N, CA, C, O and CB atoms as a CASP TS submission, in Angstrom:
PFRMAT TS
TARGET T0000
AUTHOR 0000-0000-0000
METHOD Language model
MODEL 1
PARENT N/A
ATOM      1  N   MET     1      -7.975   9.217  25.957  1.00  0.00           N
ATOM      2  CA  MET     1      -8.517   8.579  24.775  1.00  0.00           C
ATOM      3  C   MET     1     -10.021   8.388  24.964  1.00  0.00           C
ATOM      4  O   MET     1     -10.473   7.960  26.025  1.00  0.00           O
ATOM      5  CB  MET     1      -7.810   7.224  24.500  1.00  0.00           C
ATOM      6  N   HIS     2     -10.772   8.704  23.945  1.00  0.00           N
ATOM      7  CA  HIS     2     -12.228   8.561  24.017  1.00  0.00           C
ATOM      8  C   HIS     2     -12.620   7.106  23.831  1.00  0.00           C
ATOM      9  O   HIS     2     -11.969   6.367  23.092  1.00  0.00           O
ATOM     10  CB  HIS     2     -12.920   9.440  22.958  1.00  0.00           C
ATOM     11  N   ASP     3     -13.684   6.700  24.504  1.00  0.00           N
ATOM     12  CA  ASP     3     -14.151   5.316  24.408  1.00  0.00           C
ATOM     13  C   ASP     3     -14.562   4.936  23.002  1.00  0.00           C
ATOM     14  O   ASP     3     -14.494   3.764  22.632  1.00  0.00           O
ATOM     15  CB  ASP     3     -15.306   5.095  25.342  1.00  0.00           C
ATOM     16  N   ASP     4     -14.995   5.924  22.199  1.00  0.00           N
ATOM     17  CA  ASP     4     -15.479   5.612  20.866  1.00  0.00           C
ATOM     18  C   ASP     4     -14.414   5.836  19.793  1.00  0.00           C
ATOM     19  O   ASP     4     -14.723   5.787  18.603  1.00  0.00           O
ATOM     20  CB  ASP     4     -16.699   6.444  20.558  1.00  0.00           C
ATOM     21  N   GLU     5     -13.178   6.077  20.193  1.00  0.00           N
ATOM     22  CA  GLU     5     -12.116   6.340  19.232  1.00  0.00           C
ATOM     23  C   GLU     5     -11.792   5.079  18.429  1.00  0.00           C
ATOM     24  O   GLU     5     -11.697   3.984  18.982  1.00  0.00           O
ATOM     25  CB  GLU     5     -10.859   6.855  19.950  1.00  0.00           C
ATOM     26  N   LEU     6     -11.624   5.251  17.125  1.00  0.00           N
ATOM     27  CA  LEU     6     -11.234   4.148  16.252  1.00  0.00           C
ATOM     28  C   LEU     6      -9.751   4.294  15.934  1.00  0.00           C
ATOM     29  O   LEU     6      -9.310   5.333  15.444  1.00  0.00           O
ATOM     30  CB  LEU     6     -12.092   4.124  14.943  1.00  0.00           C
ATOM     31  N   LEU     7      -8.996   3.252  16.215  1.00  0.00           N
ATOM     32  CA  LEU     7      -7.555   3.278  16.009  1.00  0.00           C
ATOM     33  C   LEU     7      -7.189   2.587  14.703  1.00  0.00           C
ATOM     34  O   LEU     7      -7.852   1.639  14.280  1.00  0.00           O
ATOM     35  CB  LEU     7      -6.831   2.614  17.185  1.00  0.00           C
ATOM     36  N   THR     8      -6.128   3.073  14.071  1.00  0.00           N
ATOM     37  CA  THR     8      -5.591   2.393  12.902  1.00  0.00           C
ATOM     38  C   THR     8      -4.794   1.188  13.367  1.00  0.00           C
ATOM     39  O   THR     8      -4.504   1.051  14.556  1.00  0.00           O
ATOM     40  CB  THR     8      -4.712   3.348  12.047  1.00  0.00           C
ATOM     41  N   VAL     9      -4.444   0.322  12.444  1.00  0.00           N
ATOM     42  CA  VAL     9      -3.631  -0.847  12.779  1.00  0.00           C
ATOM     43  C   VAL     9      -2.298  -0.412  13.400  1.00  0.00           C
ATOM     44  O   VAL     9      -1.920  -0.953  14.439  1.00  0.00           O
ATOM     45  CB  VAL     9      -3.381  -1.712  11.520  1.00  0.00           C
ATOM     46  N   PRO    10      -1.566   0.552  12.801  1.00  0.00           N
ATOM     47  CA  PRO    10      -0.306   0.976  13.431  1.00  0.00           C
ATOM     48  C   PRO    10      -0.500   1.551  14.846  1.00  0.00           C
ATOM     49  O   PRO    10       0.342   1.336  15.718  1.00  0.00           O
ATOM     50  CB  PRO    10       0.374   2.018  12.553  1.00  0.00           C
ATOM     51  N   GLN    11      -1.587   2.267  15.073  1.00  0.00           N
ATOM     52  CA  GLN    11      -1.847   2.812  16.414  1.00  0.00           C
ATOM     53  C   GLN    11      -2.101   1.685  17.417  1.00  0.00           C
ATOM     54  O   GLN    11      -1.589   1.724  18.536  1.00  0.00           O
ATOM     55  CB  GLN    11      -3.056   3.778  16.382  1.00  0.00           C
ATOM     56  N   ALA    12      -2.888   0.682  17.021  1.00  0.00           N
ATOM     57  CA  ALA    12      -3.166  -0.448  17.904  1.00  0.00           C
ATOM     58  C   ALA    12      -1.898  -1.260  18.157  1.00  0.00           C
ATOM     59  O   ALA    12      -1.666  -1.721  19.275  1.00  0.00           O
ATOM     60  CB  ALA    12      -4.260  -1.345  17.300  1.00  0.00           C
ATOM     61  N   MET    13      -1.073  -1.435  17.116  1.00  0.00           N
ATOM     62  CA  MET    13       0.205  -2.136  17.273  1.00  0.00           C
ATOM     63  C   MET    13       1.084  -1.419  18.291  1.00  0.00           C
ATOM     64  O   MET    13       1.696  -2.054  19.150  1.00  0.00           O
ATOM     65  CB  MET    13       0.937  -2.243  15.918  1.00  0.00           C
ATOM     66  N   ALA    14       1.143  -0.113  18.190  1.00  0.00           N
ATOM     67  CA  ALA    14       1.973   0.673  19.105  1.00  0.00           C
ATOM     68  C   ALA    14       1.449   0.600  20.530  1.00  0.00           C
ATOM     69  O   ALA    14       2.226   0.509  21.480  1.00  0.00           O
ATOM     70  CB  ALA    14       2.036   2.128  18.649  1.00  0.00           C
ATOM     71  N   ARG    15       0.141   0.641  20.674  1.00  0.00           N
ATOM     72  CA  ARG    15      -0.433   0.606  22.019  1.00  0.00           C
ATOM     73  C   ARG    15      -0.189  -0.738  22.700  1.00  0.00           C
ATOM     74  O   ARG    15       0.081  -0.785  23.900  1.00  0.00           O
ATOM     75  CB  ARG    15      -1.929   0.893  21.960  1.00  0.00           C
ATOM     76  N   LEU    16      -0.283  -1.830  21.940  1.00  0.00           N
ATOM     77  CA  LEU    16      -0.053  -3.155  22.505  1.00  0.00           C
ATOM     78  C   LEU    16       1.422  -3.566  22.439  1.00  0.00           C
ATOM     79  O   LEU    16       1.835  -4.544  23.063  1.00  0.00           O
ATOM     80  CB  LEU    16      -0.906  -4.180  21.778  1.00  0.00           C
ATOM     81  N   LYS    17       2.206  -2.802  21.670  1.00  0.00           N
ATOM     82  CA  LYS    17       3.629  -3.111  21.464  1.00  0.00           C
ATOM     83  C   LYS    17       3.815  -4.521  20.894  1.00  0.00           C
ATOM     84  O   LYS    17       4.599  -5.323  21.401  1.00  0.00           O
ATOM     85  CB  LYS    17       4.403  -2.974  22.789  1.00  0.00           C
ATOM     86  N   ILE    18       3.060  -4.791  19.816  1.00  0.00           N
ATOM     87  CA  ILE    18       3.149  -6.071  19.123  1.00  0.00           C
ATOM     88  C   ILE    18       3.302  -5.815  17.626  1.00  0.00           C
ATOM     89  O   ILE    18       3.101  -4.698  17.149  1.00  0.00           O
ATOM     90  CB  ILE    18       1.898  -6.953  19.411  1.00  0.00           C
ATOM     91  N   SER    19       3.660  -6.866  16.897  1.00  0.00           N
ATOM     92  CA  SER    19       3.852  -6.743  15.456  1.00  0.00           C
ATOM     93  C   SER    19       2.513  -6.704  14.719  1.00  0.00           C
ATOM     94  O   SER    19       1.459  -7.013  15.275  1.00  0.00           O
ATOM     95  CB  SER    19       4.706  -7.902  14.937  1.00  0.00           C
ATOM     96  N   ARG    20       2.596  -6.316  13.462  1.00  0.00           N
ATOM     97  CA  ARG    20       1.401  -6.287  12.609  1.00  0.00           C
ATOM     98  C   ARG    20       0.786  -7.684  12.507  1.00  0.00           C
ATOM     99  O   ARG    20      -0.429  -7.838  12.627  1.00  0.00           O
ATOM    100  CB  ARG    20       1.751  -5.750  11.198  1.00  0.00           C
ATOM    101  N   SER    21       1.622  -8.697  12.288  1.00  0.00           N
ATOM    102  CA  SER    21       1.087 -10.058  12.142  1.00  0.00           C
ATOM    103  C   SER    21       0.450 -10.537  13.446  1.00  0.00           C
ATOM    104  O   SER    21      -0.561 -11.239  13.412  1.00  0.00           O
ATOM    105  CB  SER    21       2.203 -11.031  11.711  1.00  0.00           C
ATOM    106  N   ALA    22       1.020 -10.173  14.589  1.00  0.00           N
ATOM    107  CA  ALA    22       0.428 -10.558  15.877  1.00  0.00           C
ATOM    108  C   ALA    22      -0.929  -9.888  16.058  1.00  0.00           C
ATOM    109  O   ALA    22      -1.866 -10.513  16.556  1.00  0.00           O
ATOM    110  CB  ALA    22       1.371 -10.184  17.047  1.00  0.00           C
ATOM    111  N   LEU    23      -1.045  -8.620  15.659  1.00  0.00           N
ATOM    112  CA  LEU    23      -2.324  -7.916  15.773  1.00  0.00           C
ATOM    113  C   LEU    23      -3.374  -8.565  14.872  1.00  0.00           C
ATOM    114  O   LEU    23      -4.506  -8.795  15.296  1.00  0.00           O
ATOM    115  CB  LEU    23      -2.156  -6.425  15.411  1.00  0.00           C
ATOM    116  N   TYR    24      -2.993  -8.857  13.627  1.00  0.00           N
ATOM    117  CA  TYR    24      -3.946  -9.495  12.723  1.00  0.00           C
ATOM    118  C   TYR    24      -4.318 -10.899  13.199  1.00  0.00           C
ATOM    119  O   TYR    24      -5.436 -11.352  12.954  1.00  0.00           O
ATOM    120  CB  TYR    24      -3.369  -9.558  11.311  1.00  0.00           C
ATOM    121  N   ASP    25      -3.398 -11.597  13.875  1.00  0.00           N
ATOM    122  CA  ASP    25      -3.738 -12.901  14.462  1.00  0.00           C
ATOM    123  C   ASP    25      -4.818 -12.738  15.531  1.00  0.00           C
ATOM    124  O   ASP    25      -5.748 -13.541  15.599  1.00  0.00           O
ATOM    125  CB  ASP    25      -2.480 -13.573  15.069  1.00  0.00           C
ATOM    126  N   LEU    26      -4.698 -11.706  16.363  1.00  0.00           N
ATOM    127  CA  LEU    26      -5.715 -11.439  17.390  1.00  0.00           C
ATOM    128  C   LEU    26      -7.072 -11.154  16.741  1.00  0.00           C
ATOM    129  O   LEU    26      -8.109 -11.617  17.217  1.00  0.00           O
ATOM    130  CB  LEU    26      -5.286 -10.246  18.281  1.00  0.00           C
ATOM    131  N   ILE    27      -7.050 -10.397  15.665  1.00  0.00           N
ATOM    132  CA  ILE    27      -8.293 -10.068  14.954  1.00  0.00           C
ATOM    133  C   ILE    27      -8.872 -11.328  14.307  1.00  0.00           C
ATOM    134  O   ILE    27     -10.069 -11.595  14.415  1.00  0.00           O
ATOM    135  CB  ILE    27      -8.041  -8.971  13.876  1.00  0.00           C
ATOM    136  N   ARG    28      -8.018 -12.092  13.638  1.00  0.00           N
ATOM    137  CA  ARG    28      -8.466 -13.303  12.934  1.00  0.00           C
ATOM    138  C   ARG    28      -9.077 -14.328  13.885  1.00  0.00           C
ATOM    139  O   ARG    28     -10.058 -14.989  13.542  1.00  0.00           O
ATOM    140  CB  ARG    28      -7.300 -13.936  12.183  1.00  0.00           C
ATOM    141  N   THR    29      -8.499 -14.461  15.077  1.00  0.00           N
ATOM    142  CA  THR    29      -8.989 -15.437  16.052  1.00  0.00           C
ATOM    143  C   THR    29     -10.108 -14.868  16.926  1.00  0.00           C
ATOM    144  O   THR    29     -10.559 -15.513  17.872  1.00  0.00           O
ATOM    145  CB  THR    29      -7.842 -15.912  16.931  1.00  0.00           C
ATOM    146  N   ARG    30     -10.545 -13.657  16.599  1.00  0.00           N
ATOM    147  CA  ARG    30     -11.637 -12.983  17.307  1.00  0.00           C
ATOM    148  C   ARG    30     -11.330 -12.696  18.777  1.00  0.00           C
ATOM    149  O   ARG    30     -12.238 -12.594  19.602  1.00  0.00           O
ATOM    150  CB  ARG    30     -12.882 -13.817  17.217  1.00  0.00           C
ATOM    151  N   ASN    31     -10.044 -12.568  19.091  1.00  0.00           N
ATOM    152  CA  ASN    31      -9.644 -12.134  20.431  1.00  0.00           C
ATOM    153  C   ASN    31      -9.663 -10.620  20.551  1.00  0.00           C
ATOM    154  O   ASN    31      -9.654 -10.068  21.652  1.00  0.00           O
ATOM    155  CB  ASN    31      -8.254 -12.663  20.769  1.00  0.00           C
ATOM    156  N   LEU    32      -9.689  -9.956  19.401  1.00  0.00           N
ATOM    157  CA  LEU    32      -9.721  -8.495  19.370  1.00  0.00           C
ATOM    158  C   LEU    32     -10.734  -8.061  18.313  1.00  0.00           C
ATOM    159  O   LEU    32     -10.623  -8.420  17.141  1.00  0.00           O
ATOM    160  CB  LEU    32      -8.299  -7.899  19.069  1.00  0.00           C
ATOM    161  N   ALA    33     -11.716  -7.289  18.746  1.00  0.00           N
ATOM    162  CA  ALA    33     -12.761  -6.823  17.828  1.00  0.00           C
ATOM    163  C   ALA    33     -12.210  -5.745  16.899  1.00  0.00           C
ATOM    164  O   ALA    33     -11.364  -4.940  17.290  1.00  0.00           O
ATOM    165  CB  ALA    33     -13.979  -6.280  18.615  1.00  0.00           C
ATOM    166  N   SER    34     -12.700  -5.746  15.677  1.00  0.00           N
ATOM    167  CA  SER    34     -12.322  -4.706  14.717  1.00  0.00           C
ATOM    168  C   SER    34     -13.447  -4.549  13.709  1.00  0.00           C
ATOM    169  O   SER    34     -14.381  -5.350  13.662  1.00  0.00           O
ATOM    170  CB  SER    34     -10.976  -5.050  13.999  1.00  0.00           C
ATOM    171  N   LEU    35     -13.340  -3.508  12.911  1.00  0.00           N
ATOM    172  CA  LEU    35     -14.309  -3.305  11.847  1.00  0.00           C
ATOM    173  C   LEU    35     -13.594  -2.780  10.628  1.00  0.00           C
ATOM    174  O   LEU    35     -12.496  -2.232  10.718  1.00  0.00           O
ATOM    175  CB  LEU    35     -15.429  -2.343  12.282  1.00  0.00           C
ATOM    176  N   THR    36     -14.225  -2.952   9.497  1.00  0.00           N
ATOM    177  CA  THR    36     -13.657  -2.481   8.245  1.00  0.00           C
ATOM    178  C   THR    36     -14.544  -1.368   7.709  1.00  0.00           C
ATOM    179  O   THR    36     -15.760  -1.519   7.592  1.00  0.00           O
ATOM    180  CB  THR    36     -13.520  -3.640   7.211  1.00  0.00           C
ATOM    181  N   ILE    37     -13.911  -0.256   7.390  1.00  0.00           N
ATOM    182  CA  ILE    37     -14.603   0.881   6.782  1.00  0.00           C
ATOM    183  C   ILE    37     -13.969   1.061   5.411  1.00  0.00           C
ATOM    184  O   ILE    37     -12.827   1.505   5.297  1.00  0.00           O
ATOM    185  CB  ILE    37     -14.495   2.207   7.670  1.00  0.00           C
ATOM    186  N   GLY    38     -14.724   0.711   4.369  1.00  0.00           N
ATOM    187  CA  GLY    38     -14.126   0.692   3.040  1.00  0.00           C
ATOM    188  C   GLY    38     -13.051  -0.381   3.018  1.00  0.00           C
ATOM    189  O   GLY    38     -13.338  -1.559   3.232  1.00  0.00           O
ATOM    190  N   ARG    39     -11.810   0.025   2.757  1.00  0.00           N
ATOM    191  CA  ARG    39     -10.697  -0.920   2.775  1.00  0.00           C
ATOM    192  C   ARG    39      -9.848  -0.780   4.031  1.00  0.00           C
ATOM    193  O   ARG    39      -8.830  -1.457   4.176  1.00  0.00           O
ATOM    194  CB  ARG    39      -9.831  -0.728   1.548  1.00  0.00           C
ATOM    195  N   ALA    40     -10.263   0.093   4.931  1.00  0.00           N
ATOM    196  CA  ALA    40      -9.471   0.393   6.128  1.00  0.00           C
ATOM    197  C   ALA    40      -9.952  -0.403   7.334  1.00  0.00           C
ATOM    198  O   ALA    40     -11.144  -0.417   7.644  1.00  0.00           O
ATOM    199  CB  ALA    40      -9.527   1.886   6.439  1.00  0.00           C
ATOM    200  N   ARG    41      -9.021  -1.063   8.009  1.00  0.00           N
ATOM    201  CA  ARG    41      -9.325  -1.798   9.245  1.00  0.00           C
ATOM    202  C   ARG    41      -9.188  -0.830  10.413  1.00  0.00           C
ATOM    203  O   ARG    41      -8.206  -0.092  10.500  1.00  0.00           O
ATOM    204  CB  ARG    41      -8.373  -3.044   9.428  1.00  0.00           C
ATOM    205  N   ARG    42     -10.162  -0.831  11.303  1.00  0.00           N
ATOM    206  CA  ARG    42     -10.124   0.026  12.490  1.00  0.00           C
ATOM    207  C   ARG    42     -10.426  -0.810  13.727  1.00  0.00           C
ATOM    208  O   ARG    42     -11.224  -1.746  13.685  1.00  0.00           O
ATOM    209  CB  ARG    42     -11.135   1.202  12.363  1.00  0.00           C
ATOM    210  N   ILE    43      -9.773  -0.455  14.822  1.00  0.00           N
ATOM    211  CA  ILE    43      -9.949  -1.152  16.085  1.00  0.00           C
ATOM    212  C   ILE    43     -10.498  -0.151  17.087  1.00  0.00           C
ATOM    213  O   ILE    43      -9.840   0.848  17.376  1.00  0.00           O
ATOM    214  CB  ILE    43      -8.608  -1.787  16.587  1.00  0.00           C
ATOM    215  N   PRO    44     -11.692  -0.393  17.626  1.00  0.00           N
ATOM    216  CA  PRO    44     -12.232   0.527  18.641  1.00  0.00           C
ATOM    217  C   PRO    44     -11.318   0.519  19.873  1.00  0.00           C
ATOM    218  O   PRO    44     -10.859  -0.538  20.305  1.00  0.00           O
ATOM    219  CB  PRO    44     -13.698   0.126  19.038  1.00  0.00           C
ATOM    220  N   SER    45     -11.066   1.680  20.421  1.00  0.00           N
ATOM    221  CA  SER    45     -10.169   1.757  21.585  1.00  0.00           C
ATOM    222  C   SER    45     -10.705   0.934  22.744  1.00  0.00           C
ATOM    223  O   SER    45      -9.921   0.368  23.506  1.00  0.00           O
ATOM    224  CB  SER    45      -9.980   3.215  22.026  1.00  0.00           C
ATOM    225  N   HIS    46     -12.021   0.854  22.896  1.00  0.00           N
ATOM    226  CA  HIS    46     -12.580   0.057  23.987  1.00  0.00           C
ATOM    227  C   HIS    46     -12.287  -1.431  23.792  1.00  0.00           C
ATOM    228  O   HIS    46     -12.197  -2.172  24.771  1.00  0.00           O
ATOM    229  CB  HIS    46     -14.094   0.286  24.092  1.00  0.00           C
ATOM    230  N   ALA    47     -12.136  -1.877  22.540  1.00  0.00           N
ATOM    231  CA  ALA    47     -11.805  -3.277  22.286  1.00  0.00           C
ATOM    232  C   ALA    47     -10.394  -3.583  22.793  1.00  0.00           C
ATOM    233  O   ALA    47     -10.143  -4.668  23.318  1.00  0.00           O
ATOM    234  CB  ALA    47     -11.920  -3.599  20.777  1.00  0.00           C
ATOM    235  N   LEU    48      -9.480  -2.633  22.636  1.00  0.00           N
ATOM    236  CA  LEU    48      -8.128  -2.820  23.183  1.00  0.00           C
ATOM    237  C   LEU    48      -8.176  -2.840  24.704  1.00  0.00           C
ATOM    238  O   LEU    48      -7.521  -3.666  25.340  1.00  0.00           O
ATOM    239  CB  LEU    48      -7.176  -1.700  22.693  1.00  0.00           C
ATOM    240  N   ASP    49      -8.946  -1.939  25.279  1.00  0.00           N
ATOM    241  CA  ASP    49      -9.075  -1.905  26.743  1.00  0.00           C
ATOM    242  C   ASP    49      -9.638  -3.225  27.254  1.00  0.00           C
ATOM    243  O   ASP    49      -9.154  -3.757  28.253  1.00  0.00           O
ATOM    244  CB  ASP    49      -9.981  -0.730  27.188  1.00  0.00           C
ATOM    245  N   ASP    50     -10.658  -3.762  26.577  1.00  0.00           N
ATOM    246  CA  ASP    50     -11.268  -5.036  26.973  1.00  0.00           C
ATOM    247  C   ASP    50     -10.253  -6.174  26.869  1.00  0.00           C
ATOM    248  O   ASP    50     -10.164  -7.017  27.763  1.00  0.00           O
ATOM    249  CB  ASP    50     -12.503  -5.342  26.097  1.00  0.00           C
ATOM    250  N   TYR    51      -9.494  -6.194  25.782  1.00  0.00           N
ATOM    251  CA  TYR    51      -8.487  -7.234  25.577  1.00  0.00           C
ATOM    252  C   TYR    51      -7.438  -7.190  26.691  1.00  0.00           C
ATOM    253  O   TYR    51      -7.083  -8.228  27.250  1.00  0.00           O
ATOM    254  CB  TYR    51      -7.813  -7.068  24.197  1.00  0.00           C
ATOM    255  N   ILE    52      -6.947  -6.009  27.009  1.00  0.00           N
ATOM    256  CA  ILE    52      -5.946  -5.854  28.066  1.00  0.00           C
ATOM    257  C   ILE    52      -6.523  -6.289  29.412  1.00  0.00           C
ATOM    258  O   ILE    52      -5.861  -6.991  30.176  1.00  0.00           O
ATOM    259  CB  ILE    52      -5.455  -4.390  28.141  1.00  0.00           C
ATOM    260  N   GLN    53      -7.744  -5.877  29.700  1.00  0.00           N
ATOM    261  CA  GLN    53      -8.374  -6.228  30.977  1.00  0.00           C
ATOM    262  C   GLN    53      -8.551  -7.739  31.112  1.00  0.00           C
ATOM    263  O   GLN    53      -8.298  -8.299  32.179  1.00  0.00           O
ATOM    264  CB  GLN    53      -9.734  -5.529  31.111  1.00  0.00           C
ATOM    265  N   ARG    54      -8.986  -8.405  30.032  1.00  0.00           N
ATOM    266  CA  ARG    54      -9.149  -9.862  30.070  1.00  0.00           C
ATOM    267  C   ARG    54      -7.821 -10.551  30.386  1.00  0.00           C
ATOM    268  O   ARG    54      -7.779 -11.496  31.174  1.00  0.00           O
ATOM    269  CB  ARG    54      -9.708 -10.376  28.728  1.00  0.00           C
ATOM    270  N   HIS    55      -6.736 -10.074  29.767  1.00  0.00           N
ATOM    271  CA  HIS    55      -5.437 -10.694  30.002  1.00  0.00           C
ATOM    272  C   HIS    55      -4.909 -10.407  31.404  1.00  0.00           C
ATOM    273  O   HIS    55      -4.238 -11.253  31.995  1.00  0.00           O
ATOM    274  CB  HIS    55      -4.440 -10.212  28.970  1.00  0.00           C
ATOM    275  N   LEU    56      -5.198  -9.242  31.933  1.00  0.00           N
ATOM    276  CA  LEU    56      -4.796  -8.949  33.315  1.00  0.00           C
ATOM    277  C   LEU    56      -5.531  -9.861  34.278  1.00  0.00           C
ATOM    278  O   LEU    56      -4.941 -10.367  35.232  1.00  0.00           O
ATOM    279  CB  LEU    56      -5.069  -7.472  33.668  1.00  0.00           C
ATOM    280  N   GLU    57      -6.815 -10.074  34.036  1.00  0.00           N
ATOM    281  CA  GLU    57      -7.616 -10.948  34.914  1.00  0.00           C
ATOM    282  C   GLU    57      -7.126 -12.389  34.828  1.00  0.00           C
ATOM    283  O   GLU    57      -7.054 -13.077  35.846  1.00  0.00           O
ATOM    284  CB  GLU    57      -9.117 -10.875  34.536  1.00  0.00           C
ATOM    285  N   GLU    58      -6.787 -12.855  33.623  1.00  0.00           N
ATOM    286  CA  GLU    58      -6.271 -14.218  33.466  1.00  0.00           C
ATOM    287  C   GLU    58      -4.923 -14.375  34.164  1.00  0.00           C
ATOM    288  O   GLU    58      -4.648 -15.416  34.759  1.00  0.00           O
ATOM    289  CB  GLU    58      -6.139 -14.576  31.976  1.00  0.00           C
ATOM    290  N   ALA    59      -4.090 -13.352  34.092  1.00  0.00           N
ATOM    291  CA  ALA    59      -2.767 -13.412  34.714  1.00  0.00           C
ATOM    292  C   ALA    59      -2.870 -13.428  36.236  1.00  0.00           C
ATOM    293  O   ALA    59      -1.994 -13.963  36.916  1.00  0.00           O
ATOM    294  CB  ALA    59      -1.913 -12.227  34.262  1.00  0.00           C
ATOM    295  N   ALA    60      -3.937 -12.843  36.766  1.00  0.00           N
ATOM    296  CA  ALA    60      -4.108 -12.778  38.215  1.00  0.00           C
ATOM    297  C   ALA    60      -4.607 -14.100  38.801  1.00  0.00           C
ATOM    298  O   ALA    60      -4.611 -14.276  40.019  1.00  0.00           O
ATOM    299  CB  ALA    60      -5.075 -11.663  38.571  1.00  0.00           C
ATOM    300  N   ARG    61      -5.019 -15.010  37.957  1.00  0.00           N
ATOM    301  CA  ARG    61      -5.570 -16.295  38.439  1.00  0.00           C
ATOM    302  C   ARG    61      -4.480 -17.239  38.858  1.00  0.00           C
ATOM    303  O   ARG    61      -4.763 -18.358  39.286  1.00  0.00           O
ATOM    304  CB  ARG    61      -6.424 -16.955  37.368  1.00  0.00           C
TER
END
């Protein structure tokens, strides 16, 4: 996956294995960065990587 790849909501849901509402909660609470292009929400793949890394580091504490 390229660092600059923009994922759709279903792609991000599948990668994190969470529901649509859980993904939008992460976006709403600013735990996961996203952008809107027209009416389409996109999540940069690096934002998912950052989110996963932060949670791995917290779990290791």
